[in-house]
C-alpha positions as CSV (number, residue, x, y, z in Angstrom):
1,M,2.9,152.5,5.0
2,S,6.0,152.4,7.4
3,D,7.9,154.5,4.8
4,L,5.3,157.3,5.2
5,R,5.6,157.1,8.9
6,A,9.4,157.3,8.6
7,E,9.1,160.4,6.3
8,L,6.7,162.0,8.8
9,T,8.9,161.3,11.7
10,E,11.8,163.1,9.9
11,I,9.9,166.4,9.4
12,L,8.2,166.4,12.9
13,D,9.4,169.6,14.5
14,E,8.7,172.4,16.9
15,A,7.7,176.0,16.0
16,E,7.0,179.2,17.8
17,W,3.6,180.8,17.3
18,E,5.2,183.7,15.3
19,W,6.3,181.2,12.6
20,L,2.7,179.8,12.3
21,I,0.9,183.1,11.9
22,P,1.2,183.1,7.9
23,H,-0.2,179.6,7.9
24,V,-3.1,180.5,10.1
25,Q,-3.8,183.5,7.8
26,R,-4.0,181.2,4.8
27,D,-6.3,178.8,6.8
28,A,-4.0,175.9,6.6
29,V,-3.4,175.1,10.2
30,I,-5.1,172.2,12.0
31,L,-5.0,172.0,15.7
32,V,-4.6,168.5,17.0
33,A,-5.8,167.5,20.5
34,L,-3.2,166.5,23.0
35,E,-4.7,163.1,23.5
36,L,-3.9,162.2,19.7
37,N,-0.5,161.3,18.4
38,L,0.6,163.8,15.9
39,L,2.2,161.3,13.7
40,D,-1.0,159.1,13.6
41,V,-3.0,162.0,12.6
42,G,-0.4,163.1,9.9
43,E,-0.2,159.5,8.6
44,A,-4.1,159.2,8.4
45,I,-4.4,162.6,6.5
46,A,-1.5,161.8,4.1
47,S,-2.9,158.4,3.4
48,D,-6.5,159.6,3.0
49,N,-7.9,157.6,5.8
50,I,-11.3,159.4,5.6
51,P,-13.2,157.3,8.3
52,C,-10.4,157.9,10.8
53,V,-10.1,161.7,10.2
54,Q,-13.8,162.1,10.0
55,Q,-14.1,160.5,13.4
56,W,-11.6,162.9,14.9
57,I,-13.3,165.9,13.3
58,E,-16.7,164.8,14.6
59,K,-15.2,164.4,18.1
60,Q,-13.5,167.8,17.7
61,L,-10.1,166.3,18.2
62,I,-8.7,167.9,15.2
63,T,-10.1,171.5,14.4
64,K,-9.1,174.8,12.9
65,P,-7.9,177.2,15.6
66,T,-10.7,179.4,16.8
67,A,-10.6,183.2,16.8
68,V,-10.3,183.1,20.6
69,Q,-7.3,180.7,20.5
70,V,-5.6,182.8,17.9
71,G,-6.2,185.8,20.1
72,E,-4.7,184.2,23.1
73,W,-1.7,183.0,21.2
74,N,-1.2,186.6,19.7
75,S,-1.4,188.1,23.2
76,D,0.9,185.6,25.0
77,A,3.2,188.3,26.4
78,S,6.1,188.0,28.8
79,G,7.0,190.8,31.2
80,G,4.9,193.3,29.3
81,L,6.9,192.8,26.2
82,R,5.2,191.9,22.9
83,Q,7.0,188.6,22.8
84,R,5.0,185.6,21.7
85,T,6.3,182.7,23.6
86,K,3.7,179.8,22.7
87,R,5.3,176.8,21.1
88,F,3.9,173.9,19.1
89,H,4.8,170.5,17.9
90,T,4.4,170.8,14.1
91,L,4.0,168.4,11.2
92,I,3.6,169.5,7.5
93,V,1.2,167.4,5.5
94,Q,0.6,169.4,2.4
95,P,-1.5,171.6,2.2
96,Y,-1.8,171.5,6.0
97,V,0.3,172.4,8.9
98,L,-0.7,170.1,11.9
99,V,0.0,171.7,15.2
100,Q,-0.2,170.4,18.8
101,E,0.3,172.9,21.7
102,I,3.2,172.4,24.0
103,A,2.5,173.1,27.6
104,A,4.5,176.0,29.1
105,A,7.2,174.7,31.3
């Protein structure tokens, strides 16, 4: 199991909202609450830890982005420019892209 954790750690990254749009359009993005560790969630999904994942779903700690959230991320503009500045921690666990918001500095 530690090999899986090491593999996931290697692919943990950051992404701009713009890069995630195609994945949202194909309904592959899972939003992970800030109180969860992104690597823990990725490891649970990759290893089919159904009880753990089900508990997070029931507590709404992992969800699909809502239309409201997507709208906010799409309209995140700076200085009136159509520049999307929202960033996320990301972890790809096929077929999903797990994302966690990064607070604006």
